[in-house]
C-alpha positions in Angstrom: 106.9 91.7 167.5 105.0 91.8 164.3 105.4 94.9 161.9 102.6 96.9 161.3 102.6 96.7 157.7 103.7 93.9 155.2 104.6 95.0 151.8 104.7 92.6 149.0 107.0 93.2 146.1 106.9 90.6 143.1 109.6 91.0 140.4 110.7 89.0 137.3 113.8 90.1 135.6 113.8 93.7 136.1 117.2 94.2 138.1 117.6 97.5 136.2 114.8 99.3 138.0 114.2 97.1 141.1 116.7 99.0 143.4 114.7 102.3 142.9 111.3 100.5 143.9 113.2 99.2 147.1 114.7 102.3 148.2 111.1 104.1 147.8 109.9 101.5 150.4 113.0 102.2 152.7 112.5 105.9 152.7 108.8 105.5 154.0 108.0 107.7 157.1 106.1 104.6 158.4 108.9 102.5 159.2 107.2 99.7 161.0 107.3 97.3 158.2 108.6 94.1 156.6 109.3 93.9 152.9 108.8 90.6 151.1 110.5 90.5 147.6 109.2 87.7 145.4 111.3 86.5 142.6 109.4 84.9 140.0 112.0 82.7 138.1 114.4 85.7 137.9 117.2 84.8 135.7 119.1 88.3 135.6 120.9 89.9 138.6 118.0 90.5 140.8 119.5 88.3 143.8 122.3 90.5 143.6 120.2 93.6 143.7 118.2 92.4 146.7 121.7 91.4 148.5 122.7 95.1 148.0 120.4 96.1 150.7 121.3 94.5 153.9 118.3 95.6 155.9 116.6 92.8 158.2 113.2 93.9 157.4 113.7 92.5 153.7 113.0 89.0 152.8 114.0 87.4 149.8 111.9 84.5 148.1 113.8 83.4 145.3 111.5 81.1 143.5 111.1 79.0 140.3 108.8 80.5 137.5 105.4 79.7 138.6 102.6 79.1 136.0 100.8 82.2 134.1 101.9 85.5 135.9 103.3 84.0 139.0 100.5 84.6 141.3 101.2 81.3 143.1 104.5 82.7 144.0 102.9 85.8 145.4 100.7 83.9 147.8 103.4 81.8 149.1 104.9 84.9 150.4 101.6 86.6 151.4 100.7 83.4 153.5 103.8 84.3 155.6 102.8 87.9 156.0 103.1 89.2 159.7 101.7 92.8 159.3 98.1 94.1 160.1 97.8 95.8 156.7 99.4 94.5 153.2 100.7 96.9 150.8 102.0 96.2 147.2 105.2 97.5 145.6 105.9 96.7 141.7 109.4 96.2 140.7 109.1 99.2 138.2 107.1 101.6 140.6 108.2 104.2 142.8 106.4 105.1 146.2 106.3 108.5 147.7 107.6 108.7 151.4 104.4 109.0 153.0 102.4 106.1 150.8 102.0 103.9 153.8 101.0 106.4 156.3 98.4 108.2 154.3 97.0 104.7 153.1 96.6 103.6 156.8 95.1 106.8 157.8 92.5 106.6 155.1 91.5 103.1 155.8 91.0 103.8 159.7 89.2 106.8 159.2 86.8 105.1 156.9 86.7 102.0 158.8 86.9 99.9 155.7 88.9 97.0 154.7 90.6 98.3 151.4 92.0 101.4 150.5 93.7 103.1 147.4 95.2 106.4 146.5 95.0 108.6 143.4 96.7 106.6 140.6 99.4 108.2 138.5 100.6 106.8 135.3 104.3 107.8 134.3 104.5 107.6 130.7 107.7 107.2 128.5 107.3 110.6 127.2 107.8 111.9 130.7 104.4 113.1 131.6 102.8 112.3 134.8 99.1 111.5 134.2 96.5 111.3 136.9 93.4 109.4 136.8 90.3 110.4 138.6 88.1 107.9 140.0 86.3 108.1 143.4 85.1 104.9 144.8 83.2 106.4 147.6 80.5 107.2 144.9 78.0 104.2 144.4 78.0 104.7 140.6 81.7 104.5 140.4 82.4 101.6 142.7 79.8 99.5 140.6 81.6 100.3 137.5 84.9 99.6 139.1 83.4 96.1 140.5 81.8 95.1 137.5 83.3 96.6 134.2 87.1 97.6 134.8 90.0 98.3 136.9 92.2 101.5 136.6 94.0 101.2 140.1 97.5 99.7 139.9 98.4 97.4 143.0 101.0 99.9 144.0 98.0 102.4 145.1 96.4 99.6 147.4 96.6 98.7 151.0 94.1 96.3 152.8 93.8 94.5 156.2 95.5 91.0 156.3 92.7 89.5 157.7 90.6 90.7 154.8 93.0 88.8 152.4 92.8 85.6 154.5 89.0 86.0 154.4 88.9 85.6 150.6 91.4 82.9 150.2 94.6 85.0 148.9 95.2 85.9 145.3 93.4 83.6 142.5 96.2 81.5 141.1 94.5 80.1 137.9 94.0 83.3 136.0 96.4 84.7 133.5 96.1 88.6 134.2 94.2 90.8 137.0 94.4 88.5 139.9 94.7 91.5 142.0 91.5 93.2 140.7 89.6 89.8 141.5 91.3 89.9 144.8 90.2 93.4 145.5 86.5 92.8 144.3 86.1 89.9 146.7 87.7 92.0 149.5 85.2 94.9 149.0 82.2 92.5 148.4 82.7 90.6 151.4 83.6 93.4 153.9 81.1 94.6 156.4 80.9 98.1 154.9 81.1 96.9 151.3 82.9 100.0 150.8 86.4 101.5 149.4 88.4 104.1 151.0 89.6 106.6 149.1 92.9 108.7 149.4 92.2 111.7 147.3 96.3 112.4 146.8 98.6 110.3 144.9 101.0 108.2 146.8 102.9 106.3 144.3 104.3 106.5 140.7 103.1 103.6 138.4 105.2 103.2 135.3 104.2 101.3 132.1 105.3 97.6 132.2 108.0 97.1 129.6 106.0 94.1 127.9 103.0 96.6 127.3 103.1 98.4 123.8 100.5 101.0 124.8 98.5 102.3 127.8 94.8 102.2 128.6 92.6 104.4 126.2 92.0 107.1 129.1 95.4 107.6 129.8 96.3 107.8 126.1 93.9 110.6 125.9 95.4 112.3 128.7 98.9 112.2 127.5 97.4 113.9 124.3 96.0 116.6 126.6 99.1 116.9 128.3 101.3 117.3 124.9 99.1 120.1 123.9 98.0 121.9 126.9 100.1 124.9 127.6 99.1 125.0 131.1 100.3 121.5 132.1 102.2 121.8 135.4 105.9 121.5 135.4 105.7 119.3 138.2 103.8 116.7 136.3 106.4 116.3 133.5 110.0 115.3 133.4 112.5 115.2 130.6 113.9 111.7 130.5 117.6 111.9 129.6 118.8 109.7 126.9 120.1 106.2 128.5 118.3 106.5 131.7 115.3 104.5 132.5 112.1 106.3 133.3 112.6 105.2 137.1 116.0 106.4 137.4 115.1 109.7 136.1 112.2 110.0 138.4 114.0 108.8 141.4 117.0 111.2 140.9 114.4 114.0 140.7 112.7 113.0 143.8 115.6 111.8 145.9 117.0 115.3 147.0 113.9 116.0 149.0 111.1 113.5 148.5 108.4 115.3 150.5 109.1 118.7 148.9 108.5 117.1 145.7 105.6 115.1 146.4 104.0 118.1 147.6 104.7 120.1 144.2 103.4 117.1 142.5 100.1 116.8 144.6 99.8 120.8 143.6 100.0 120.1 139.9 97.6 117.2 140.1 95.1 119.4 141.7 95.6 122.2 139.1 94.9 119.3 136.4 91.7 118.3 138.0 90.7 122.0 138.2 91.7 122.6 134.3 89.9 119.5 133.3 86.9 120.3 135.1 86.7 123.8 133.7 87.1 122.3 130.3 84.0 120.0 130.8 81.9 122.8 132.4 82.6 125.7 130.0 80.9 124.3 126.8 78.0 123.3 128.8 77.6 126.5 130.2 77.9 128.3 126.9 75.3 126.1 125.5 72.8 127.8 128.0 73.4 131.2 126.7 74.8 134.1 128.7 74.1 134.1 132.2 71.7 136.6 133.9 74.8 138.8 135.1 76.0 139.1 131.4 74.6 142.1 129.3 
């Protein structure tokens, strides 16, 4: 019997954090899945990390390095996917326990082919930074399709037949093949829309080869550092000697659902604070309200 969901988890030489990504898949409330871990020319202890999880739902693709960013290797695994839905892990990211269930529900309610949840960036300073974009708004969707992508693949779930329709991921581009694939799925879908899960369902960490984040994230990190109101649930002290992933996983693991609830409450507070900060100057520029003396 085919699983409900296929999760693709590509990796290249991150044996130090891969185990946390795998554990976050295994603690999903939705347990009807297969996990396809795709090694793209791994030369560290990745195989040993995967072997330490004797779960029959895990399939290990230990492949030689593919050209460019290894997208061809991902397609090898994706062509063997058996789930009705495809979700994506990253070797340095962490899923919250209801990630799969929330995205499937979002997709089904919307009747769309492609869904995403609220992106969260976890930066080395320990702050969790939410990114606010709602692709159910036509102007935001147009910007997303034509200008730039701020949605990590760990936030995405789509129908498998939609991936087959667009011919899988492009293999001849050095970067952003996921974004190109998402564009094609949305544009060729019957609704030509994206389904938006307004709450975060995964934690995205900066790749070790990146020296900096996108400008919007850097700006929000400065807000987080200066704002006395930044919620405690959206920041974490990273002990010396620990990876960010281990520190966050250790904080989440005792009660993942309760931790997720606190995180989401903090994200909602950040949204309110940022909205108030943008509204107040505009309101003051109009002078006192009629109710004021």
